[in-house]
C-alpha positions as a Markdown table, in Angstrom:
| # | Residue | x | y | z |
|---|---|---|---|---|
| 1 | Unk | 14.6 | 2.8 | -6.1 |
| 2 | Unk | 11.9 | 3.0 | -3.4 |
| 3 | Unk | 12.6 | 4.9 | -0.3 |
| 4 | Unk | 11.0 | 6.1 | 2.9 |
| 5 | Unk | 10.9 | 9.7 | 4.1 |
| 6 | Unk | 9.8 | 11.5 | 0.9 |
| 7 | Unk | 8.6 | 14.9 | 2.0 |
| 8 | Unk | 6.0 | 16.5 | -0.3 |
| 9 | Unk | 4.4 | 19.9 | 0.1 |
| 10 | Unk | 1.4 | 21.7 | -1.3 |
| 11 | Unk | -0.9 | 24.5 | -0.3 |
| 12 | Unk | -2.6 | 22.2 | 2.2 |
| 13 | Unk | 0.6 | 21.3 | 4.1 |
| 14 | Unk | 3.2 | 18.6 | 4.1 |
| 15 | Unk | 3.0 | 14.9 | 3.9 |
| 16 | Unk | 5.7 | 12.3 | 4.3 |
| 17 | Unk | 5.4 | 9.4 | 1.9 |
| 18 | Unk | 7.1 | 6.2 | 3.0 |
| 19 | Unk | 6.9 | 4.6 | -0.4 |
| 20 | Unk | 9.2 | 1.7 | 0.4 |
| 21 | Unk | 7.2 | 0.7 | 3.5 |
| 22 | Unk | 3.9 | 1.3 | 1.6 |
| 23 | Unk | 5.0 | -1.1 | -1.2 |
| 24 | Unk | 6.4 | -3.7 | 1.2 |
| 25 | Unk | 3.1 | -3.7 | 3.1 |
| 26 | Unk | 1.2 | -4.3 | -0.1 |
| 27 | Unk | 3.5 | -7.2 | -1.0 |
| 28 | Unk | 2.9 | -8.9 | 2.3 |
| 29 | Unk | -0.9 | -8.3 | 2.0 |
| 30 | Unk | -0.7 | -10.0 | -1.4 |
| 31 | Unk | 1.1 | -13.0 | 0.1 |
| 32 | Unk | -1.5 | -13.2 | 2.9 |
| 33 | Unk | -4.7 | -12.6 | 1.1 |
| 34 | Unk | -4.0 | -14.0 | -2.4 |
| 35 | Unk | -1.5 | -16.8 | -1.4 |
| 36 | Unk | 1.2 | -16.0 | -3.9 |
| 37 | Unk | 4.9 | -16.0 | -3.1 |
| 38 | Unk | 6.7 | -12.9 | -1.9 |
| 39 | Unk | 8.8 | -13.1 | -5.1 |
| 40 | Unk | 5.6 | -12.9 | -7.2 |
| 41 | Unk | 4.1 | -10.2 | -5.1 |
| 42 | Unk | 7.3 | -8.2 | -5.5 |
| 43 | Unk | 7.2 | -8.6 | -9.3 |
| 44 | Unk | 3.6 | -7.3 | -9.3 |
| 45 | Unk | 4.2 | -4.3 | -7.0 |
| 46 | Unk | 7.6 | -3.3 | -8.4 |
| 47 | Unk | 6.2 | -3.2 | -12.0 |
| 48 | Unk | 3.1 | -1.2 | -10.9 |
| 49 | Unk | 2.4 | 2.5 | -10.8 |
| 50 | Unk | 2.8 | 2.3 | -7.0 |
| 51 | Unk | 6.6 | 2.0 | -7.4 |
| 52 | Unk | 6.9 | 5.0 | -9.7 |
| 53 | Unk | 8.4 | 8.2 | -8.4 |
| 54 | Unk | 5.9 | 10.2 | -6.3 |
| 55 | Unk | 6.0 | 13.8 | -7.5 |
| 56 | Unk | 3.4 | 15.6 | -5.5 |
| 57 | Unk | 1.5 | 15.7 | -2.3 |
| 58 | Unk | -1.6 | 15.2 | -4.4 |
| 59 | Unk | -0.2 | 11.9 | -5.7 |
| 60 | Unk | 0.5 | 10.7 | -2.2 |
| 61 | Unk | -2.9 | 11.9 | -1.0 |
| 62 | Unk | -4.7 | 9.9 | -3.7 |
| 63 | Unk | -2.8 | 6.8 | -2.7 |
| 64 | Unk | -3.6 | 7.4 | 1.0 |
| 65 | Unk | -7.3 | 7.5 | 0.5 |
| 66 | Unk | -7.6 | 3.8 | 0.1 |
| 67 | Unk | -6.6 | 0.9 | 2.4 |
| 68 | Unk | -3.4 | -0.9 | 1.4 |
| 69 | Unk | -5.8 | -3.9 | 0.9 |
| 70 | Unk | -7.5 | -2.0 | -1.9 |
| 71 | Unk | -4.2 | -1.5 | -3.7 |
| 72 | Unk | -3.2 | -5.1 | -3.2 |
| 73 | Unk | -6.5 | -6.5 | -4.6 |
| 74 | Unk | -6.6 | -4.0 | -7.4 |
| 75 | Unk | -3.1 | -4.9 | -8.5 |
| 76 | Unk | -3.8 | -8.6 | -8.5 |
| 77 | Unk | -7.4 | -8.9 | -9.6 |
| 78 | Unk | -7.7 | -5.7 | -11.6 |
| 79 | Unk | -10.0 | -2.6 | -11.4 |
| 80 | Unk | -13.4 | -3.2 | -9.8 |
| 81 | Unk | -12.2 | -6.4 | -8.3 |
| 82 | Unk | -15.2 | -6.5 | -6.0 |
| 83 | Unk | -17.3 | -7.3 | -9.1 |
| 84 | Unk | -15.3 | -10.5 | -9.4 |
| 85 | Unk | -16.4 | -11.8 | -6.1 |
| 86 | Unk | -13.5 | -10.4 | -4.1 |
| 87 | Unk | -14.4 | -8.6 | -0.9 |
| 88 | Unk | -14.3 | -4.8 | -1.5 |
| 89 | Unk | -12.6 | -4.4 | 1.9 |
| 90 | Unk | -11.5 | -6.8 | 4.6 |
| 91 | Unk | -14.6 | -8.2 | 6.4 |
| 92 | Unk | -13.1 | -7.7 | 9.9 |
| 93 | Unk | -11.4 | -4.2 | 9.8 |
| 94 | Unk | -10.1 | -4.6 | 13.4 |
| 95 | Unk | -8.4 | -7.8 | 12.4 |
| 96 | Unk | -7.1 | -6.2 | 9.2 |
| 97 | Unk | -5.5 | -3.3 | 11.0 |
| 98 | Unk | -4.0 | -5.8 | 13.5 |
| 99 | Unk | -2.5 | -7.7 | 10.5 |
| 100 | Unk | -1.1 | -4.5 | 9.0 |
| 101 | Unk | 0.4 | -3.6 | 12.4 |
| 102 | Unk | 2.0 | -7.0 | 12.7 |
| 103 | Unk | 3.5 | -6.8 | 9.2 |
| 104 | Unk | 4.9 | -3.3 | 10.0 |
| 105 | Unk | 6.5 | -4.5 | 13.2 |
| 106 | Unk | 7.8 | -7.8 | 11.8 |
| 107 | Unk | 9.3 | -6.2 | 8.7 |
| 108 | Unk | 10.4 | -2.9 | 10.4 |
| 109 | Unk | 8.1 | -0.8 | 8.1 |
| 110 | Unk | 7.0 | 2.8 | 8.7 |
| 111 | Unk | 3.5 | 4.2 | 8.5 |
| 112 | Unk | 3.0 | 4.7 | 4.7 |
| 113 | Unk | 1.8 | 8.3 | 5.1 |
| 114 | Unk | 2.5 | 10.8 | 7.8 |
| 115 | Unk | 1.2 | 14.3 | 8.1 |
| 116 | Unk | 3.7 | 16.9 | 9.3 |
């Protein structure tokens, strides 16, 4: 079961992984950018590696190095999706971050990754 507030620690410090919020954000991005239903987006995300238990700060760090958009497109279109004509990143990053913020507010999601 996905949850928020997973505290992970390594030699570089602590990070909080809000895995539930992270996965929910990706689901809503799939609905928005791909046009699939929330049910289909949930099936995709819930059966992916993103929904597996996070075991280390390194795991969380690797996930946090990409925009949620990247994970959504990669899950739906596959690795190297940009070679299939899909934009590598949102064309208007300001609008993208505004969209992420609106999803987080609308669905009461937390920041996916928090340094502490």
